[in-house]
N, C-alpha and C positions, 0 to 999 in steps of 0.2 A: 504491499500499499507505497501509493507517494504522504506524507504527509503535508508537503507544500502543501497542493492543492485540495488537502482538506481541511487541513487547518493554517492559513494565508496569515501566521502571523511572528509580528518580531521579535517579544520581545516576551522570556520564561514566563510574567504571568497571561500575557498572551494567548500561547502557547495550552495554558493551563486552563483558563477558563472560553477558551476552542472550545477543548477534550467537550470537560465538564457538562455543555454543553451538546453534544449528541446522545443520539442514542442510544440502548446501553448497547445494541453488538456491535454499534460502530466503533462506540471509545474500545468501549476492545480491544480490539483489533488494533490506537491509537493507542493506547497503553502499552500493547509490548511490544509497537518497537519503537515508543519512545522511551521507555527505561531501559531496553536494554545499550542503548549510548549511553542516556541522564550520567549526568559527573552525583555526585553527592546528593548534595541539597534539592535535585531535578528530582531523585531519586526517590527518597523519604514522602513528595507533595502528589507526586504516582504510586503508588505503594496506598495511603489512605485513601485514592481513586479507586485505587483497584480491592482494597475492602469496603470500599463502597457495596464495589458491584456484587460479594459478598455477599454481605450481608438485605441488598433492596430484596419486597416480599411484593410483591399481586397484591392488588384492590381488596375483601374477598366481596361474597359477590352477593349482592340482592335484590332478592327472590318476590318476585311481585304475586305470586299464590297460582295463578296459571300453566300448567304442567310442561305446556309444548313451551312454553320462552323461557318460562327457567330451565330448561333441560341443554337448552340450542347456548346461554347463562355460564349452562354446568357446561357445558365444550369452549369456550371460547375460554373460562375462566381456566383446566386442564389445558390447551395448554399455552394461555401463557404463562402457567404456572413452570405449564415443559421448559419453557426456553427460559425462564429465568432461572433454573436449576444450573440448567447449560451455559446459562455465561457464569454461575458462581463458583463452577466448578472449573471452568476453565480460567477465570479470572484467579480462582488458589493458585491453577497449577502456575499462570506464567510469577505472582508471588512466588515458592519453592523452586523458583530457578532462578531468583537474585535474591533468595534468604541470605549469603552469606554479605550479604553489601543493605541487609537493616537496620537498620541500628535495634540494642533493646528492646528498646520504648516500643518504636513501631515495631515487634512481634510480638511482642503482648501481644496490641489491638488486635491485628490481626489473627490473635490463638480468640477472641473477643466472636466473632464469627464462626459463634457455634453449628450455623444450620450447616456448613461445613464438615466432608469428612476427612479430612487434616490423610488419616494414618491411607488412608486405601487411596488418592489423590498423590502423596508423595511416593509410593511401594513403586506409582505406575508414569511417575517421574522422574529415579534412579536410570542414571547414566552415567558415561564415562566423563559428559561435559556439563553433569551435573550435579559430577559425584561433590563436589568441594559445598553447595548448597546443603542438598540432605542433608551430608553431617551437619549443617551448624542448625540444621531444621529438626534432629535429632537433640542435640546439646542445649538445644528451647523448652522441647519439653520433657526429654530425660524423666522417659514414663515405660512400665515394660511394655506398652501399644506397642510403643518402635522396635518391636525386636526383628517381627517378619524384615521392617529395610534395611533392621544394619546386617541384616541375615542375606537380604540382596548388593545390598554397598559390598559387600565383600567382598562380593565378584567384578569391581569398574577396575578401569585400566588405569586409577589412578591411586597409588599408589599411596600417599596422607588420608585418604581417606579411607582407600581397604583396613589400614593399619587405624584408621577408631574403629569403624565397625567392632573390628576387634577384641576392644577396649571395651568396646563399648556390651559386650554381650557378654567380655568375664566379670564385668563389672555390674553387669544383672544376675551372673551368677553366685559374684561373688554374695550377692544381694538378698539369692534363695535359699546356700545349704546351707543346711544347721551343723555343717564338718568344722569343731572346733579349730578358733584360727594358728593356734601353735598345730595342726595336723597338717596345715593345708598346706596346698603347693607353691617356696617364693614369688614362684611367677604369679599367685591367683593375686598374695599380697598387699602388693600397686593399687587392686583395683575395688579393692575394701574402703569404701565410699558409701557412710551414710544414703540413704534414700526408699524411694519403693521398688518394690522385688515384686516379681513378677510366678507363679503358681509351678508347678514345677513340670503338671503337664503342656504347662504355654511355655518354659521353656526345656525343653526336653520335644517338641514339636518341631524349634523354631531349631536343636543345636541338630537333628537329627535331620533336619532342609540345608545348612551349610555342610558337612557329610556328605551330603548325596550330591552334595555340587563342590567336592575336597578338587576333585582334575582344573574346577576353573582357579582355584585360589589353591596357598599356595603360604597360606596359614594354617597352624595346627594348635592355636588356643582354641578354634567348638571340637577341638578333640579331646582337648582335659577337661573343659569341662564340662562333655557328653562325660567321659571316664567315671565324673566324681559325680554325674550322676548316681553313676550302680553300685555306690557307698553305703544303701538299702537296704532290705531284704522283700523279696520279693512277697506281696500281697497273695493267701492262700488265697481267692475269690478269683485268682486271676486282674481286678480293679488294680490294673501296676501301673501310674502316668507315665512311668519312663519307659514301658517296653517301642514305644519307636527308635531307641537310644540300648533298645538288648537285643530290638529284629536288627539292628544292624555287627551288633557286636559279634554276631552268633551264623552267624552270612561271610564265608573267609574271604567267599566274589564280591565283598561289598567294596568299591575302586576306595573306600576310608576307613575297612580291618588293618590296611600295612601302620597304621600312622595309631590309631590305637594299640597295635599293638608291637610301635615304640615306647609310643608314652607311655603306656603297664611296666617294660623293661628299663627304660629307663631315669626317671619322675623318683628321686628320692625322697619325698613329701609320708608322715609316716599312713598317713589318709590314702595318698594309692598299695601301697606297702597292703592297707587290710581291707580295699580292697580285691588284690592279688584275689588273697588265702579266699577271701569271697566264693567269685572264681576257679579257684585252685577242685574242682568237679570235673565233671563230664562235658567241657566245654574246647570251644578251639581258642580258646586264650588260658585255657592250663597251660604250657608247655612258659607260654611268654610269665604268665600266673607266680611260676615259681620257681622259675629262673630271678623274678625279683625279689619272691622272700630268702631266694638262699644271699639275696645280698643286705645289706642290712647296715646297721650307721651306729645310731645311740638307744635307750632307750628307750625313745616314742615308737624309738622305729617295731621295739621288741614291743611296747603294752598293743601297738593298736590290734596285732594281733592276737594275746595270749588277752584278752581282757575277751575276746570271741573263740575260747581254745573253742565254747561245748561246737563248733562244728568239724572235730575233728568226728565227728556222728555221723555224720557221709562214707559210708561206705569208701562213694571215689576218690574221696578227697584223702581218703585216709593210706588209698594206696598211695598216693602219689608223692606225700610227705614218706615216701622212704626213699627217694634220690634224694631228698637232700640232702646226708654224709656226702655224698659223690659228687653232688653236683662243684665244676669245676670252675676258679670267679673267674674273670672274666679277664686281668689280662698280672700279668706276675705281681704287682705293686698291690697285687686290691685287691684288698678286704679277707681274710681267707668265709667259709659259707659256714651258712649255721650250721651245728651236727647236731645229729637227735638228742648228746648230750646238756646241749642249749636247749630243749628244750623241755615240758613239762609233759609228764608221762600219760600224759592223754593224747600225749602229740604227737610219739613216739611206735616210728612203724613196727 
């Protein structure tokens, strides 16, 4: 659209007044082109116009009492309302694509447009060119509802934005986990910040989505977060919120399986050793779990297993513990593996 024909204005104020006088659809097109090339001050002004388009509403229908005529009025109102919704969604999308250039006050005003499905629109706007803006939007809201957006942002070809998305996923994981802070992986400790956390089911579904796309990104944070969700017994009735993660961990052909196995074997956190103890049974990750259990560094890692020594009653686990005494260290300079004598009587093979 040629703004010089549509808006024959010379000063910024003239341009703003000309845009404000246009019908909604033309105003939307003019604002889209104007905000893309605007300076900081004009950006704020144009953003406020877009916010107004997000919030405007149609007048309610005043029925006459004559049904044929009222049906016509309802039909007209329905078309106007559909047009209003379309304009509001497009205005919100333009705002999201400019979010990193908006001031905190302007962002707060935009979020008052509560009739706009911000999360749905933001997820549809994720791309290489908009990655910085979507990352800024997630930072603004900082709520678990943004998890699906961050999962998609993880795969963009923008390293900074993808790293930020991984940090957001780990932050939400740290808030949702019941794992004591001393038992957590060191990598997770810096993301342990106060704020609202997601329920385990939502987090598990999001992390499973990132693991399904593991070949599209190089981040291991979601795999570590997914592994930590396995630090809980499976509910007896099958109502398991972590089922999407367990399904991936059970599938050796899944593209994320090697990443989970590597994280299980290498991470030194006591919580990961406890997870390995839980997985030491008839499970595809059993051998990786055995290798992790055979390596420990301090009493907290021993306690992580000994507090759940009753799990030795599982025959498959009891049989696998017989290999602990003969498991070789990873290298000649590494600590010696645990032997049977280091474990209580109930855990000896």
